[in-house]
N, C-alpha and C positions, 0 to 999 in steps of 0.2 A: 473692862469690855470683854465680852465673850468672843470666842473664835467666830468669824463670819460664817453664815450658812453657805453651803455649796449648792445653790438653788438649781443649777443645771443637773447635778447628780440626783438631787431629791426629786425634782420635777422636770425631766427631760422635755416634757411637752412645751416648756417655755421657749424652746428653740423653734417651735412652729409659728410663733408670733412674728409676722413679717415686718411690722413697724418697729424699728430699732428703738425709737424713743419710748414707745409703749412697753417694750420688753424691759428696758432699763427702769421704767417706773414701777413695773410689777416687782422686779428684783428689789428696788429700794423700799417698797412697802413691806415686803417680807423681812428684809434685813432690819428695818426700824422696829417692827413688832417683835422680831426675835431678840434684839438687844434689850427691849423693854420687858421681856418675859422672864419668868422665874425658871423656865425650862432650861436644862443644860444639855439634853440629848433629844434632838428632834424626833428620833425614832420612838421615843416614849410618849410623845404627844398623842392623847386619845382623840377619837372622833368627837366626843363631848364628855361632860361630867357624868352623864347617865349612860353613855355608850362607851365601854372600855376598849373597844376595837381601835387599833392604830389609825391615826389620821391620814397618814401618807397613802396607803392603798385605797382608802375611801376617796380621797381627793382625786387621785389618778383615775379611779374607776368612773367617777362623775365626768371627768373630762373625756375619757374614752367613749362613754355612752353618749355624751352630748355631740361629739364629732360624728359618731355613727348615725345619730338622728339627723344631723345636718347633711350627711351624705345621702341618706334615704330621701330627705325632702328635695334635694337637688336632683337626684336620679329619677324619682318617680313623679315629682310635681313641678320641677323646674324652679323651685323656690331657692333662692340664694341666701345663705346665712353668712354674716360677717364673722369669719373664723377668728380674726384677731380679737374681736369683742368677746366671742364665745370662750376662747381659750383664756384670755386675760381675766375675765369675770369668773371663770371656773377655777382658775388658780387662786384668786383673791377672795372668793365667797366665804371661805372659812378661816381666812388668815388671822382674824381677830381671836380665834380660839387660843392663840399663843398668850394673849393677855387677859382673856376672859376666865381662864383656868390656871391653876398652879398645882404643882405636885404637893400632896399632903404628907405629913410626917409618917403616917401609917402606910404609905405606898399607894394610897388612893388618890383621887383627884378632887380638888376643892375649887370653889369659885373664888376668883380674885375680887378685889374691890371693884375693878372695871366690870367684871362679870356680874356682880351683884347690882351695880348702879345703872348699867346701860343694856339695852336689848342686844341680842346676838347680832353680830355683823355691823353694829353701829361704829365701833372703834376702827375696824378695818376700812370702812367707808370714809371716816374722818381722816385717817392717815393717807388713804388713796387720793382724796381731794387735795390735800396739802402737797402731794407729790405730782400733781398735775394730771392724774388719771382722768380721762374724759368722763363727763357727767353720765353718759349712757352706760358706762361700765359701773360707775359708782351706784347708780340706781339699781342695777342688777345685784350688786353685792348686798345692798341694803334690803332688797325685797326677795331674795332667794329663799327665805325661810318662812315656814308657816307662822312663826312668831311675829313676823312683820305685819304692820297695820295695813300695808298696801300689797297688791299683787303686781308682779313685774309687767311693765308696759310693752316691752319688745318681745319679738319671737325668740331671740337669743336668751332673754331672761326667763321666758316661760319654759324653754327647753331645759335650762339648768335647774329651775325649780322642780320640775317633775323628775328628772333623772337623779337629782340629789335625794329625793324622797324614795325613789325606787332602790337606790343603793342602800339607804338606811334599812329598807325592808329586807334586803339580802343579808345584811350583817347584824341586824338587831331584832327584826321582826316587824310585823304589820302594826303601824300606829295610825292607820287611816280609818275613817268611818264615813259612811255615806249618809248625808242628811238631805232631806227635801229642801230645795231652794227654788224659789220662784223669782224670776227677774223679768224686768220689762223688756 
């Protein structure tokens, strides 16, 4: 067994989750995925196999931007955002990268068996459900990525979807393209 993650040091944002049960569930998901991963140093976990930027500042930036959007929505529009849902989902949306990737012998990043067999975020969603994380948060974890077959249902999910993509733009470059879409 590896040394446990010091999740409060890695992601101090976890302390902003008001619901103690939810905070404990988020910690448990990260710890289970950490123990199952081949990574031995959390600081070397990349944003993804294609984006060699460190995961930790990406994840923290996504949460910071999501909270800033929530603040603006409340200040200018009176729209309240469930911050516990937003923070918990933001912390967990990319947690499965621990088991979707693995360090390669040449120092690069390789896909793990889980990473090859399941869509991004599936495994973190699976583990979160087993730890009792509410379905609303699990839905956000599963749908936060453009690779998902579905788009997030909730406002919290949509905020995380867009700020995650904006942060990727900052650290890796523009991967978006605009296409004509007609809807009813």
